[in-house]
N, C-alpha and C positions, 0 to 999 in steps of 0.2 A: 504494500499501499504505501504508493508515493504522493509526492505533492499534488501533482495532475489529477491522480483517482480521487482523492480528497475535494479538490475543485469542483470536479465533474459532479461528485454527489452533491456537494453544495447547490451546485445551480439546479440539479435534478429537485434538489428538494425546495428550490425556490419557486420553479416551474416544472414538474416529472413530463408534460406535455409537450416541453421545447425542443423543437427540432435539433438533432446532434449538429448540423451545421453553423447553429445558430450560437449553441455551447461550445464549440470547437472556435469560435472567433471570437468570444470572450475569453477563454484560456490561452488563445495563441497556438493553438495545436491545429493539424490537419483534421478533417472529417472523419477520412478513413482510421487514423488511429484514434480519436476519439470512439467512433463506433466499434472496435475493436474491444477497447476497456471496458465499455458498456455492456457487451456480451460476457465479457470474462466475468465483472462484477455479479452479473446473473447468474451465470455458470458456476461461480463460486459462493453464491447465496449470501451476498454481502448483502445485495438488495433483495429485499424480501418480498416488496409490495410498493405497485404505483397504485396512488388512490385519489380521491378529491376528498377536500375538507368541506364537508357538507353542514351547512349551518341547519340545524333541526327546527329552528322557530321558522325558519322560510318555508318549511314545509309543512307549518300546521302541527307542531309538536313542542310540547313543552319537557325539558329536560330534568326528571327527575332521576336521583343517585341514592343508591340505597347501600350501607358500609354494614358489613356482616362481621362479626366474631363467633364462630364455631366454637363445639364441644364434642367431644367423642368421634371425630372425623379421621379417617386417613387420606392418603393422597388422591386413591380411588374414588373415595365419596367425594372430594373436594371436583376432581373432575366430572363426575356424572351430575354433579349441580351447576357446574358451569356449561356443562352441553346442555342440560335441561333448560337453562335461562335461554340459550342462544336460540332452540328450536320452538320454544313456547311464549317467547316474548320479544316486543321489540326493543332491543337491546343495539344502543347506540354503540357501547364501549365497555368492556367488561375486564377484570383485572384479578389475579389470586397475588396476594402480598404476604411479606413478612414485617410483622411490627403490629402496631393497634389494631389493625383489622386485618382479617384474612381472606376478604374479598370484598371487590368494590365494582357495582352494577350501576349503569345508566340506562334507565327504562325510558324509552320515548313514549310518551301518551298524550292524547288530545287535550284531555284534563283531568282531574285529580279521581274522578271514578273509575275511568279506564285505566289509570296505572293502580287502583287499589283492585281492580278485577286481574291485571297480570300479578300482581303480589302475592294477593290471597291463594293464588295456584299454587305459585312457589312455596308459600309458608305452609299450607294445609299437609304439602308432602315431604317438608324437610323439617318441620316446625322443632321436633326433639332433638336438632342439630345446631339450633339457633339459640346461642347463648345470650347475644345481645344484637341487635340492630340499631342504625340511624337513618331517618329518612332528609335527605336535603332537596333544594331546588334548585339549579345552576339560575343565576340572571346577567350573568356577562362573562364572556368567555373571550382571550385574547390569546393567539397564537402567533408562534414567531418561527423563521426558520432554525433548524440547526447550524448555528454560528461557530460552534466549535470544531466543526470540520474543515473550514478554513477562515479561521479568526483573520488573517492578512488581508483578506478582502473588504471586510469592515461594511458590508450592508445589510443590518437588520432588517428584515422584512416582516412586519407584523400586520395582523388584521383581526380588529373585532366582532364580534357576533355578541346583539345583545336580545335578551329573552324577552320580545314580544312577537307570540306568534301569529302569523300570517300564513295563507296559503297561495303560495305562488309557483304553483306545479299542477300538471294535469298527467292522466296515466302514461303518455309517452314519457313525459320527463321523468318519471319514476323508473320507467322501465331503463331508460339511461343512466340512472343513476347507479340503480343494482348495478349494470353491467360494468359502469368506471369502478365502482368501490374496489374489485379487484384485479381490476382491466385498465387502469388509468390511463396507461401510455398508449394502446391499440390505435392503430389508424383507424380514420374514420370509417374507411372501404369495410374495413373488418367489422368495426361496431355496426355496421349496414348491414353486412350480411347476416350475422349472428342474432340481430333484432328485425331485420327483415323491413327495414325502412331504407328510403332515398337517402344516399349519402349526403345530400343538401340539405336535407330534413336533420340528420345528427348534426351536422356543421353548426347550423343556425341555431338548434336548441341547447347545444353546449355552449356557445356563445352567449345565448339569452340567460341561461341559468349562470353563467360567469357574472354577466352584465347586471341580473339583478340580486346577486350577492347569495344565491341558493348553494354554488359552488364559491367559497372564499380562494380557493388554491387547489393548486394540484403538488403532490408530495410524494414522498417514498417512506416505506421503512424500510429500516437496516438492524443488522444484526449485529447488535450492541457488543456482544461478545469480543467481535472481530477489532474493536477500538479499546478495549479493556476498560470499558464504561459499564455503569448500571443506571437504572430508572428510577428515580425516586420520587417521592409527592411529598410534600406537608401541609397540613391544615393548621392555619392561621387566625388568632383570637386575637380580634382589635382591642385597642385601648380605649380608642375615641373611631367615630365613623367620619372624620373629616373628610369630604371630599376631597379638596384641594391635597391633604397628604397622600391620602389613597392614589390619586392618580400619579403623584409622584413615585410612589411605589411601583405603580403599574408602568411608568414610563423607566424606570430602574431595571425592572425585570426584562423589558423591551432591549437594552442594550446589554443585558450580563451575556455573555458565550454560551453557558450552560443551560439556561433556564428557556423552555420551549412550550410551555402553556403556564397561563394565572387564569383562575376563574374566580369572580365573585358570587357568592352564593347564600342562600337562606339556609342556614344549618345551626348547629351547637357552634361552630367554628365562622368565620366570615370570609376567607378566601383561602384558596387551594394553588399551591404553585408547585410545577413538575420540572425536573431537571434529567439531564445525562450528565452524569459527573463519574470520576474514577472509583469513588469507593461511597458505603454511606458514611463513614466520617468524614469526608469532604463536602457531603451533601450538607452534615451539621453544620460543619465550620460556615457553608455559604448562608444557613440561616440563622445562624448567631452574628453571622457579619451584617445581615438585612436587619434582626433584631437591634443593634447598635445603631445603623443608619436611619432606621425608623423608629423611635423609641417612641412616637406620641402616637404611632398607630399600631405597633406590633406588641402584644402584650406577652403574649406566649406560643408555641407551636410546636406539634406531634410531627412524626413522619411514620414513613414505612419504606419499602423497597418492593417495587413492582416484579416479580419474577415472573409471569405470564400475563400475555395481554392480547384481547383481541382487538382488530379495528373493525370488524364488519358491521354494517348498519344492517341490521335485520330487521325490514321494513313488514309491513303485512303481507301476507301472501297475494298476489294477483287473483 
C-alpha cells in the first residue's frame, strides 16, 4: 500500500462513481495505471463495497437507534439476532460492539408506531437475552470523507443530513437505491440492464437523487485491518446545549483526520462521534482531547469498539 493507493482510495471515498480518468488526473498518473491499481484493491478485498450515502429522511423515514446490552449469549446467538434484524426490520445500519453496548441497530420507520411494530417482533423473540436497552432518535447527521487516507491532500468533504422526513422518491428511485447500495460504482448501462430501465432514465434519476439530497454522496467501505485501524464510537453527554458551541464542535470534527461521523440525537446522551483510529486507547485520547477543548459542551462520554457492521439499507420488500 503506497501513497498512490491511498490517494486513489481517498478520491473514491470522496466520490466512488468518479471516472478513473478524473481520479488519475487528480493524482497525476496515467489512467491505465490507476485502473490496474483499482482492480488490485478490489481483488485483495481492500475495497469492500462502493455505496451511496442515503439520507433516510429524504425517503420518508425517521432514524431510530436501539442500543442493546445482552445476557447469556454467545457469538452464535448474537449472529442469529443480527441476521434476524436484517431480514425482518427496516435496518439502515447495524453493528456488534465491545464495551458499554453489545449491539447497536438503526431501524428506519415512518413513525413511532411502525418502529414499535418492528421492535416488538424482535423483543418477543429474544426478550430473555436482553439485559437492558436504550432507544434514541437521530435528528442530525454529519459525515465526512476518510481524511486519514491521504491527510496531505487536506480537502475535508462534509455533508449534513437534517431529520425532517419528506418523501422525495418513487418506486423506481427506490429500486435504483437498492441496487446502488452494494453496486455503487456499476456503469449506467449495467444498472439499466439489471433493472430493465432505459440508460437515460437511470442516469437522470441518479442525477436527480443527488440533486435533491436523497443521495448525499457515493463512498467506499474498506477493510480497516489492512490499515491497522479500528472503528470506534463515543456517546457524548452535554454540559450545555449552546448551539454556537455545539457548531464549533461539529466544525472541529469535520477537520479532524480520523473522525468520519457526528450524530446529534435525542437519547440519554446528546451526540455520537465515530472515528477510525489505530487503537481504542488512541480513540479515548482523542475524546479526552475533545473534552478539554470543549469543556462548556462535553460533560462526559462513553465509548465502544465496533467489531462488525453492515451498511445494508434494508428497505421494505418490493
